[in-house]
C-alpha angles and dihedrals in degrees: 000000000000132000111260128206092261093055091046092052090048092052091048091051091050091050090049091052093048099047105022129231096272094053092046090051090053091048090050094050092045090051091050092051091048092052091048091051091048092052091048091051092049091050092049090048092052092049091049092049091049093051091047090051091052091049091052091050090050091049091051090049092049093047098046100032088222127129113252126202097354098307116155121225123214092255092054093049091063092050096055 
């Protein structure tokens, strides 16, 4: 058994009667703000992880003196 459109409309009407239009509008806007905040946090976390990864690669390059991921040093540029 699946929920048909008639049952869905009936459930929505019952919810509207129980909570009222104003309260549902507030819940909807609060939910929208929460989703927006979550997306912003995820984006900031990805940017932070990416910058930390770049810093670690740079530290490895500085410590070992080796070229990492196809980067060209100043000495190699003159040889080409």
